[in-house]
N, C-alpha and C positions, 0 to 999 in steps of 0.2 A: 087738754086743748080740744075744742070741738072739731068734729071731723071735717066740717065745711071749711072752717078757717085753715085747717092744716092743708087742705087741697089748694087753697088759694095761695098760700106761702109756696107750696111746690110748684104751682102753675107760674108764680111771678118768678121764681127762680130759674125755671126752665126758660121762660121768655128772655130773662135777662141773659142767660148763657147764650142763647141763639143770637140775640142781637149784638153781643160783645164777640161773636165767634168762639166762644168757650164751650161748644156744645159737647166736646169730647174731652176726657180727662188725658192729661198728658204723662201723669204719673200713676203709679199703682200703690205707692206707699200711703199709709193713712196720714202721715204728716203732711206729705206732698198734696194730698187731695184737700186737706183742711187749708193749707195756704192758698191753693187755688181758689178755693170757695171764698176765703176772706179777700183776696185780691180782686175777685170778681165783683164782690159787694162793695168794696172801696171804690173801684173804677167806676161802678154804675152810680154811686152816690155823687162823685166828683162830677161826672157827665150830666146827671139829674141837675145838679146845683148849677152847673155852668148854663144849661139850657135855660135855666128859669132866670139867671142873670141876663142872658142874651135877650130873652122875651121881654124882661122888664126894661132893658136899655132901648128896645125897638118900639116899645108902646109909646104912642104919641102922647104928648102931655095936653090936657084939656085947656 
């Protein structure tokens, strides 16, 4: 993976964690960290989809 792409992924993850209030890890166990990461991405995907649906619904029809 190119270095620039890797940093974009890390930046996106950090931004997502901050926006969702998950900037700190709640657990120290590897499995717990993995669960928190997956849960964060799932919640982000759901919120992103919801925002897109709301924007689409509020867009005036021509």
